[in-house]
PQR file of N, CA, C, O and H, with PARSE charges and radii, in Angstrom:
ATOM      1  N   MET A   1       0.829  -1.194   0.000 -0.4000 1.5000
ATOM      2  CA  MET A   1       0.000   0.000   0.000 -0.0000 2.0000
ATOM      3  C   MET A   1       0.874   1.258   0.000  0.5500 1.7000
ATOM      4  O   MET A   1       0.499   2.266  -0.598 -0.5500 1.4000
ATOM      5  N   LEU A   2       2.018   1.210   0.654 -0.4000 1.5000
ATOM      6  CA  LEU A   2       2.934   2.349   0.662 -0.0000 2.0000
ATOM      7  C   LEU A   2       3.435   2.631  -0.752  0.5500 1.7000
ATOM      8  O   LEU A   2       3.477   3.783  -1.184 -0.5500 1.4000
ATOM      9  H   LEU A   2       2.323   0.391   1.140  0.4000 1.0000
ATOM     10  N   ARG A   3       3.802   1.608  -1.445 -0.4000 1.5000
ATOM     11  CA  ARG A   3       4.323   1.773  -2.805 -0.0000 2.0000
ATOM     12  C   ARG A   3       3.264   2.344  -3.758  0.5500 1.7000
ATOM     13  O   ARG A   3       3.607   3.094  -4.672 -0.5500 1.4000
ATOM     14  H   ARG A   3       3.768   0.672  -1.094  0.4000 1.0000
ATOM     15  N   SER A   4       2.007   2.009  -3.563 -0.4000 1.5000
ATOM     16  CA  SER A   4       0.951   2.497  -4.463 -0.0000 2.0000
ATOM     17  C   SER A   4       0.356   3.833  -4.023  0.5500 1.7000
ATOM     18  O   SER A   4      -0.492   4.389  -4.721 -0.5500 1.4000
ATOM     19  H   SER A   4       1.728   1.400  -2.821  0.4000 1.0000
ATOM     20  N   GLY A   5       0.793   4.358  -2.867 -0.4000 1.5000
ATOM     21  CA  GLY A   5       0.286   5.651  -2.399 -0.0000 2.0000
ATOM     22  C   GLY A   5      -1.073   5.578  -1.734  0.5500 1.7000
ATOM     23  O   GLY A   5      -1.744   6.603  -1.608 -0.5500 1.4000
ATOM     24  H   GLY A   5       1.481   3.906  -2.300  0.4000 1.0000
ATOM     25  N   LYS A   6      -1.505   4.388  -1.299 -0.4000 1.5000
ATOM     26  CA  LYS A   6      -2.815   4.219  -0.678 -0.0000 2.0000
ATOM     27  C   LYS A   6      -2.815   4.478   0.825  0.5500 1.7000
ATOM     28  O   LYS A   6      -3.876   4.445   1.448 -0.5500 1.4000
ATOM     29  H   LYS A   6      -0.960   3.556  -1.401  0.4000 1.0000
ATOM     30  N   VAL A   7      -1.656   4.732   1.420 -0.4000 1.5000
ATOM     31  CA  VAL A   7      -1.587   5.041   2.852 -0.0000 2.0000
ATOM     32  C   VAL A   7      -1.012   6.444   3.041  0.5500 1.7000
ATOM     33  O   VAL A   7      -0.176   6.889   2.254 -0.5500 1.4000
ATOM     34  H   VAL A   7      -0.794   4.758   0.914  0.4000 1.0000
ATOM     35  N   ASP A   8      -1.462   7.136   4.083 -0.4000 1.5000
ATOM     36  CA  ASP A   8      -0.991   8.478   4.401 -0.0000 2.0000
ATOM     37  C   ASP A   8       0.046   8.472   5.517  0.5500 1.7000
ATOM     38  O   ASP A   8       0.794   9.435   5.687 -0.5500 1.4000
ATOM     39  H   ASP A   8      -2.141   6.775   4.722  0.4000 1.0000
ATOM     40  N   MET A   9       0.084   7.394   6.267 -0.4000 1.5000
ATOM     41  CA  MET A   9       0.950   7.338   7.434 -0.0000 2.0000
ATOM     42  C   MET A   9       1.439   5.910   7.614  0.5500 1.7000
ATOM     43  O   MET A   9       0.716   4.954   7.332 -0.5500 1.4000
ATOM     44  H   MET A   9      -0.523   6.612   6.129  0.4000 1.0000
ATOM     45  N   LEU A  10       2.666   5.775   8.084 -0.4000 1.5000
ATOM     46  CA  LEU A  10       3.230   4.453   8.282 -0.0000 2.0000
ATOM     47  C   LEU A  10       3.957   4.420   9.616  0.5500 1.7000
ATOM     48  O   LEU A  10       4.760   5.306   9.911 -0.5500 1.4000
ATOM     49  H   LEU A  10       3.253   6.551   8.313  0.4000 1.0000
ATOM     50  N   THR A  11       3.682   3.418  10.412 -0.4000 1.5000
ATOM     51  CA  THR A  11       4.444   3.216  11.639 -0.0000 2.0000
ATOM     52  C   THR A  11       5.383   2.048  11.384  0.5500 1.7000
ATOM     53  O   THR A  11       4.965   1.000  10.892 -0.5500 1.4000
ATOM     54  H   THR A  11       3.030   2.698  10.173  0.4000 1.0000
ATOM     55  N   GLU A  12       6.623   2.231  11.712 -0.4000 1.5000
ATOM     56  CA  GLU A  12       7.633   1.219  11.420 -0.0000 2.0000
ATOM     57  C   GLU A  12       8.708   1.216  12.488  0.5500 1.7000
ATOM     58  O   GLU A  12       8.799   2.138  13.298 -0.5500 1.4000
ATOM     59  H   GLU A  12       6.962   3.083  12.112  0.4000 1.0000
ATOM     60  N   THR A  13       9.504   0.193  12.481 -0.4000 1.5000
ATOM     61  CA  THR A  13      10.656   0.132  13.360 -0.0000 2.0000
ATOM     62  C   THR A  13      11.888   0.606  12.599  0.5500 1.7000
ATOM     63  O   THR A  13      11.852   0.720  11.374 -0.5500 1.4000
ATOM     64  H   THR A  13       9.430  -0.556  11.823  0.4000 1.0000
ATOM     65  N   THR A  14      12.955   0.878  13.297 -0.4000 1.5000
ATOM     66  CA  THR A  14      14.167   1.377  12.656 -0.0000 2.0000
ATOM     67  C   THR A  14      14.896   0.309  11.843  0.5500 1.7000
ATOM     68  O   THR A  14      15.737   0.638  11.007 -0.5500 1.4000
ATOM     69  H   THR A  14      12.984   0.786  14.292  0.4000 1.0000
ATOM     70  N   ASP A  15      14.589  -0.942  12.074 -0.4000 1.5000
ATOM     71  CA  ASP A  15      15.250  -2.011  11.314 -0.0000 2.0000
ATOM     72  C   ASP A  15      14.369  -2.540  10.185  0.5500 1.7000
ATOM     73  O   ASP A  15      14.467  -3.712   9.821 -0.5500 1.4000
ATOM     74  H   ASP A  15      13.905  -1.210  12.753  0.4000 1.0000
ATOM     75  N   SER A  16      13.527  -1.700   9.638 -0.4000 1.5000
ATOM     76  CA  SER A  16      12.559  -2.088   8.616 -0.0000 2.0000
ATOM     77  C   SER A  16      13.230  -2.513   7.312  0.5500 1.7000
ATOM     78  O   SER A  16      14.225  -1.920   6.894 -0.5500 1.4000
ATOM     79  H   SER A  16      13.448  -0.748   9.934  0.4000 1.0000
ATOM     80  N   TYR A  17      12.686  -3.528   6.683 -0.4000 1.5000
ATOM     81  CA  TYR A  17      13.159  -3.944   5.365 -0.0000 2.0000
ATOM     82  C   TYR A  17      12.814  -2.901   4.304  0.5500 1.7000
ATOM     83  O   TYR A  17      13.361  -2.932   3.202 -0.5500 1.4000
ATOM     84  H   TYR A  17      11.877  -4.010   7.023  0.4000 1.0000
ATOM     85  N   LEU A  18      11.908  -1.978   4.631 -0.4000 1.5000
ATOM     86  CA  LEU A  18      11.512  -0.927   3.686 -0.0000 2.0000
ATOM     87  C   LEU A  18      12.575   0.156   3.526  0.5500 1.7000
ATOM     88  O   LEU A  18      12.502   0.963   2.599 -0.5500 1.4000
ATOM     89  H   LEU A  18      11.463  -1.953   5.526  0.4000 1.0000
ATOM     90  N   LYS A  19      13.557   0.180   4.417 -0.4000 1.5000
ATOM     91  CA  LYS A  19      14.591   1.212   4.360 -0.0000 2.0000
ATOM     92  C   LYS A  19      15.392   1.174   3.064  0.5500 1.7000
ATOM     93  O   LYS A  19      15.988   2.180   2.677 -0.5500 1.4000
ATOM     94  H   LYS A  19      13.617  -0.475   5.170  0.4000 1.0000
ATOM     95  N   LYS A  20      15.413   0.025   2.388 -0.4000 1.5000
ATOM     96  CA  LYS A  20      16.161  -0.045   1.136 -0.0000 2.0000
ATOM     97  C   LYS A  20      15.442   0.692   0.004  0.5500 1.7000
ATOM     98  O   LYS A  20      16.076   1.077  -0.978 -0.5500 1.4000
ATOM     99  H   LYS A  20      14.930  -0.792   2.702  0.4000 1.0000
ATOM    100  N   ASP A  21      14.135   0.891   0.129 -0.4000 1.5000
ATOM    101  CA  ASP A  21      13.350   1.550  -0.919 -0.0000 2.0000
ATOM    102  C   ASP A  21      12.809   2.925  -0.541  0.5500 1.7000
ATOM    103  O   ASP A  21      12.448   3.705  -1.423 -0.5500 1.4000
ATOM    104  H   ASP A  21      13.620   0.578   0.927  0.4000 1.0000
ATOM    105  N   PHE A  22      12.747   3.239   0.760 -0.4000 1.5000
ATOM    106  CA  PHE A  22      12.149   4.485   1.212 -0.0000 2.0000
ATOM    107  C   PHE A  22      13.047   5.185   2.218  0.5500 1.7000
ATOM    108  O   PHE A  22      13.804   4.540   2.943 -0.5500 1.4000
ATOM    109  H   PHE A  22      13.040   2.606   1.477  0.4000 1.0000
ATOM    110  N   LEU A  23      12.956   6.510   2.256 -0.4000 1.5000
ATOM    111  CA  LEU A  23      13.677   7.297   3.254 -0.0000 2.0000
ATOM    112  C   LEU A  23      12.747   7.542   4.432  0.5500 1.7000
ATOM    113  O   LEU A  23      11.601   7.949   4.240 -0.5500 1.4000
ATOM    114  H   LEU A  23      12.341   7.034   1.667  0.4000 1.0000
ATOM    115  N   PHE A  24      13.218   7.302   5.631 -0.4000 1.5000
ATOM    116  CA  PHE A  24      12.427   7.518   6.834 -0.0000 2.0000
ATOM    117  C   PHE A  24      12.899   8.780   7.545  0.5500 1.7000
ATOM    118  O   PHE A  24      14.100   9.040   7.612 -0.5500 1.4000
ATOM    119  H   PHE A  24      14.149   6.972   5.787  0.4000 1.0000
ATOM    120  N   THR A  25      11.971   9.561   8.073 -0.4000 1.5000
ATOM    121  CA  THR A  25      12.315  10.730   8.870 -0.0000 2.0000
ATOM    122  C   THR A  25      12.669  10.283  10.284  0.5500 1.7000
ATOM    123  O   THR A  25      12.407   9.144  10.669 -0.5500 1.4000
ATOM    124  H   THR A  25      10.995   9.350   8.019  0.4000 1.0000
ATOM    125  N   ASN A  26      13.257  11.178  11.041 -0.4000 1.5000
ATOM    126  CA  ASN A  26      13.440  10.909  12.460 -0.0000 2.0000
ATOM    127  C   ASN A  26      12.073  10.918  13.116  0.5500 1.7000
ATOM    128  O   ASN A  26      11.196  11.667  12.684 -0.5500 1.4000
ATOM    129  H   ASN A  26      13.470  12.104  10.729  0.4000 1.0000
ATOM    130  N   PRO A  27      11.864  10.110  14.146 -0.5600 1.5000
ATOM    131  CA  PRO A  27      10.551  10.093  14.813  0.2800 2.0000
ATOM    132  C   PRO A  27      10.195  11.472  15.367  0.5500 1.7000
ATOM    133  O   PRO A  27      11.031  12.145  15.970 -0.5500 1.4000
ATOM    134  N   PHE A  28       8.952  11.879  15.157 -0.4000 1.5000
ATOM    135  CA  PHE A  28       8.494  13.142  15.740 -0.0000 2.0000
ATOM    136  C   PHE A  28       7.444  12.888  16.803  0.5500 1.7000
ATOM    137  O   PHE A  28       6.967  13.828  17.440 -0.5500 1.4000
ATOM    138  H   PHE A  28       8.273  11.332  14.667  0.4000 1.0000
ATOM    139  N   LEU A  29       7.076  11.631  17.003 -0.4000 1.5000
ATOM    140  CA  LEU A  29       6.099  11.262  18.011 -0.0000 2.0000
ATOM    141  C   LEU A  29       6.454   9.882  18.529  0.5500 1.7000
ATOM    142  O   LEU A  29       6.757   8.975  17.753 -0.5500 1.4000
ATOM    143  H   LEU A  29       7.463  10.868  16.485  0.4000 1.0000
ATOM    144  N   SER A  30       6.416   9.729  19.826 -0.4000 1.5000
ATOM    145  CA  SER A  30       6.665   8.429  20.426 -0.0000 2.0000
ATOM    146  C   SER A  30       5.541   8.155  21.414  0.5500 1.7000
ATOM    147  O   SER A  30       5.399   8.857  22.415 -0.5500 1.4000
ATOM    148  H   SER A  30       6.170  10.465  20.456  0.4000 1.0000
ATOM    149  N   ASN A  31       4.746   7.135  21.127 -0.4000 1.5000
ATOM    150  CA  ASN A  31       3.593   6.823  21.951 -0.0000 2.0000
ATOM    151  C   ASN A  31       3.270   5.349  21.773  0.5500 1.7000
ATOM    152  O   ASN A  31       3.362   4.825  20.663 -0.5500 1.4000
ATOM    153  H   ASN A  31       4.861   6.566  20.314  0.4000 1.0000
ATOM    154  N   SER A  32       2.896   4.685  22.837 -0.4000 1.5000
ATOM    155  CA  SER A  32       2.575   3.266  22.728 -0.0000 2.0000
ATOM    156  C   SER A  32       1.212   3.029  22.077  0.5500 1.7000
ATOM    157  O   SER A  32       0.974   1.955  21.524 -0.5500 1.4000
ATOM    158  H   SER A  32       2.821   5.111  23.739  0.4000 1.0000
ATOM    159  N   ILE A  33       0.316   4.013  22.136 -0.4000 1.5000
ATOM    160  CA  ILE A  33      -1.006   3.894  21.520 -0.0000 2.0000
ATOM    161  C   ILE A  33      -1.250   5.122  20.661  0.5500 1.7000
ATOM    162  O   ILE A  33      -1.123   6.255  21.126 -0.5500 1.4000
ATOM    163  H   ILE A  33       0.509   4.885  22.585  0.4000 1.0000
ATOM    164  N   ILE A  34      -1.598   4.887  19.409 -0.4000 1.5000
ATOM    165  CA  ILE A  34      -1.936   5.971  18.495 -0.0000 2.0000
ATOM    166  C   ILE A  34      -3.322   5.696  17.946  0.5500 1.7000
ATOM    167  O   ILE A  34      -3.612   4.580  17.516 -0.5500 1.4000
ATOM    168  H   ILE A  34      -1.700   3.967  19.032  0.4000 1.0000
ATOM    169  N   ILE A  35      -4.171   6.694  17.959 -0.4000 1.5000
ATOM    170  CA  ILE A  35      -5.524   6.567  17.433 -0.0000 2.0000
ATOM    171  C   ILE A  35      -5.590   7.388  16.149  0.5500 1.7000
ATOM    172  O   ILE A  35      -5.412   8.606  16.180 -0.5500 1.4000
ATOM    173  H   ILE A  35      -3.935   7.601  18.308  0.4000 1.0000
ATOM    174  N   ILE A  36      -5.845   6.728  15.023 -0.4000 1.5000
ATOM    175  CA  ILE A  36      -5.989   7.408  13.740 -0.0000 2.0000
ATOM    176  C   ILE A  36      -7.470   7.404  13.409  0.5500 1.7000
ATOM    177  O   ILE A  36      -8.122   6.360  13.409 -0.5500 1.4000
ATOM    178  H   ILE A  36      -5.989   5.739  14.998  0.4000 1.0000
ATOM    179  N   MET A  37      -7.996   8.604  13.123 -0.4000 1.5000
ATOM    180  CA  MET A  37      -9.440   8.753  12.957 -0.0000 2.0000
ATOM    181  C   MET A  37      -9.787   9.274  11.573  0.5500 1.7000
ATOM    182  O   MET A  37      -8.969   9.912  10.910 -0.5500 1.4000
ATOM    183  H   MET A  37      -7.467   9.452  13.123  0.4000 1.0000
ATOM    184  N   ARG A  38     -11.007   8.994  11.149 -0.4000 1.5000
ATOM    185  CA  ARG A  38     -11.541   9.591   9.927 -0.0000 2.0000
ATOM    186  C   ARG A  38     -11.843  11.056  10.197  0.5500 1.7000
ATOM    187  O   ARG A  38     -12.118  11.439  11.334 -0.5500 1.4000
ATOM    188  H   ARG A  38     -11.672   8.476  11.687  0.4000 1.0000
ATOM    189  N   THR A  39     -11.794  11.861   9.169 -0.4000 1.5000
ATOM    190  CA  THR A  39     -12.056  13.292   9.332 -0.0000 2.0000
ATOM    191  C   THR A  39     -13.476  13.551   9.811  0.5500 1.7000
ATOM    192  O   THR A  39     -13.709  14.499  10.560 -0.5500 1.4000
ATOM    193  H   THR A  39     -11.570  11.549   8.245  0.4000 1.0000
ATOM    194  N   ARG A  40     -14.407  12.741   9.400 -0.4000 1.5000
ATOM    195  CA  ARG A  40     -15.812  12.969   9.763 -0.0000 2.0000
ATOM    196  C   ARG A  40     -16.174  12.434  11.158  0.5500 1.7000
ATOM    197  O   ARG A  40     -17.302  12.624  11.613 -0.5500 1.4000
ATOM    198  H   ARG A  40     -14.217  11.971   8.791  0.4000 1.0000
ATOM    199  N   SER A  41     -15.244  11.777  11.828 -0.4000 1.5000
ATOM    200  CA  SER A  41     -15.498  11.215  13.155 -0.0000 2.0000
ATOM    201  C   SER A  41     -15.327  12.263  14.251  0.5500 1.7000
ATOM    202  O   SER A  41     -14.624  13.256  14.070 -0.5500 1.4000
ATOM    203  H   SER A  41     -14.328  11.622  11.458  0.4000 1.0000
ATOM    204  N   SER A  42     -15.965  12.034  15.362 -0.4000 1.5000
ATOM    205  CA  SER A  42     -15.795  12.892  16.534 -0.0000 2.0000
ATOM    206  C   SER A  42     -14.420  12.660  17.137  0.5500 1.7000
ATOM    207  O   SER A  42     -13.865  11.567  17.026 -0.5500 1.4000
ATOM    208  H   SER A  42     -16.536  11.226  15.509  0.4000 1.0000
ATOM    209  N   TYR A  43     -13.870  13.688  17.776 -0.4000 1.5000
ATOM    210  CA  TYR A  43     -12.550  13.595  18.393 -0.0000 2.0000
ATOM    211  C   TYR A  43     -12.560  12.575  19.533  0.5500 1.7000
ATOM    212  O   TYR A  43     -13.519  12.502  20.301 -0.5500 1.4000
ATOM    213  H   TYR A  43     -14.321  14.576  17.866  0.4000 1.0000
ATOM    214  N   VAL A  44     -11.495  11.799  19.633 -0.4000 1.5000
ATOM    215  CA  VAL A  44     -11.351  10.791  20.682 -0.0000 2.0000
ATOM    216  C   VAL A  44     -10.196  11.214  21.582  0.5500 1.7000
ATOM    217  O   VAL A  44      -9.070  11.377  21.113 -0.5500 1.4000
ATOM    218  H   VAL A  44     -10.716  11.859  19.009  0.4000 1.0000
ATOM    219  N   ASN A  45     -10.473  11.393  22.872 -0.4000 1.5000
ATOM    220  CA  ASN A  45      -9.459  11.823  23.832 -0.0000 2.0000
ATOM    221  C   ASN A  45      -8.567  10.691  24.308  0.5500 1.7000
ATOM    222  O   ASN A  45      -7.381  10.891  24.568 -0.5500 1.4000
ATOM    223  H   ASN A  45     -11.388  11.261  23.253  0.4000 1.0000
ATOM    224  N   ASN A  46      -9.150   9.487  24.423 -0.4000 1.5000
ATOM    225  CA  ASN A  46      -8.377   8.363  24.943 -0.0000 2.0000
ATOM    226  C   ASN A  46      -8.983   7.044  24.488  0.5500 1.7000
ATOM    227  O   ASN A  46     -10.073   7.020  23.916 -0.5500 1.4000
ATOM    228  H   ASN A  46     -10.113   9.324  24.212  0.4000 1.0000
ATOM    229  N   ILE A  47      -8.294   5.975  24.735 -0.4000 1.5000
ATOM    230  CA  ILE A  47      -8.703   4.646  24.277 -0.0000 2.0000
ATOM    231  C   ILE A  47     -10.025   4.193  24.903  0.5500 1.7000
ATOM    232  O   ILE A  47     -10.772   3.428  24.292 -0.5500 1.4000
ATOM    233  H   ILE A  47      -7.409   5.995  25.199  0.4000 1.0000
ATOM    234  N   GLU A  48     -10.308   4.655  26.100 -0.4000 1.5000
ATOM    235  CA  GLU A  48     -11.556   4.280  26.779 -0.0000 2.0000
ATOM    236  C   GLU A  48     -12.779   4.748  26.001  0.5500 1.7000
ATOM    237  O   GLU A  48     -13.817   4.087  26.036 -0.5500 1.4000
ATOM    238  H   GLU A  48      -9.702   5.276  26.597  0.4000 1.0000
ATOM    239  N   GLU A  49     -12.679   5.864  25.307 -0.4000 1.5000
ATOM    240  CA  GLU A  49     -13.809   6.368  24.532 -0.0000 2.0000
ATOM    241  C   GLU A  49     -14.135   5.463  23.340  0.5500 1.7000
ATOM    242  O   GLU A  49     -15.225   5.565  22.778 -0.5500 1.4000
ATOM    243  H   GLU A  49     -11.836   6.401  25.279  0.4000 1.0000
ATOM    244  N   LEU A  50     -13.237   4.606  22.956 -0.4000 1.5000
ATOM    245  CA  LEU A  50     -13.462   3.695  21.829 -0.0000 2.0000
ATOM    246  C   LEU A  50     -14.075   2.374  22.272  0.5500 1.7000
ATOM    247  O   LEU A  50     -14.460   1.557  21.437 -0.5500 1.4000
ATOM    248  H   LEU A  50     -12.351   4.523  23.413  0.4000 1.0000
ATOM    249  N   LYS A  51     -14.165   2.165  23.548 -0.4000 1.5000
ATOM    250  CA  LYS A  51     -14.592   0.887  24.112 -0.0000 2.0000
ATOM    251  C   LYS A  51     -15.866   0.333  23.469  0.5500 1.7000
ATOM    252  O   LYS A  51     -15.889  -0.835  23.082 -0.5500 1.4000
ATOM    253  H   LYS A  51     -13.852   2.829  24.227  0.4000 1.0000
ATOM    254  N   ASN A  52     -16.902   1.123  23.347 -0.4000 1.5000
ATOM    255  CA  ASN A  52     -18.171   0.640  22.805 -0.0000 2.0000
ATOM    256  C   ASN A  52     -18.493   1.247  21.435  0.5500 1.7000
ATOM    257  O   ASN A  52     -19.634   1.171  20.978 -0.5500 1.4000
ATOM    258  H   ASN A  52     -16.882   2.072  23.661  0.4000 1.0000
ATOM    259  N   ASN A  53     -17.505   1.842  20.785 -0.4000 1.5000
ATOM    260  CA  ASN A  53     -17.718   2.461  19.494 -0.0000 2.0000
ATOM    261  C   ASN A  53     -17.502   1.433  18.397  0.5500 1.7000
ATOM    262  O   ASN A  53     -16.412   0.873  18.277 -0.5500 1.4000
ATOM    263  H   ASN A  53     -16.578   1.903  21.156  0.4000 1.0000
ATOM    264  N   HIS A  54     -18.520   1.183  17.602 -0.4000 1.5000
ATOM    265  CA  HIS A  54     -18.431   0.212  16.512 -0.0000 2.0000
ATOM    266  C   HIS A  54     -18.572   0.884  15.176  0.5500 1.7000
ATOM    267  O   HIS A  54     -19.078   0.277  14.232 -0.5500 1.4000
ATOM    268  H   HIS A  54     -19.405   1.639  17.700  0.4000 1.0000
ATOM    269  N   ASP A  55     -18.138   2.125  15.066 -0.4000 1.5000
ATOM    270  CA  ASP A  55     -18.243   2.912  13.834 -0.0000 2.0000
ATOM    271  C   ASP A  55     -17.342   2.427  12.752  0.5500 1.7000
ATOM    272  O   ASP A  55     -17.327   2.996  11.660 -0.5500 1.4000
ATOM    273  H   ASP A  55     -17.727   2.619  15.832  0.4000 1.0000
TER
END
């Protein structure tokens, strides 16, 4: 999906096999949990708010 341009964001490790084909930036965010949302969705403050959300 990265090669075809179908993704906007990629989370990877520093030892990724993709490093031979792509340039990676230095990390600008470090977090154990990341919530990626649709633009039309309501803002989510934390993981607990997703508990019963089946959207």
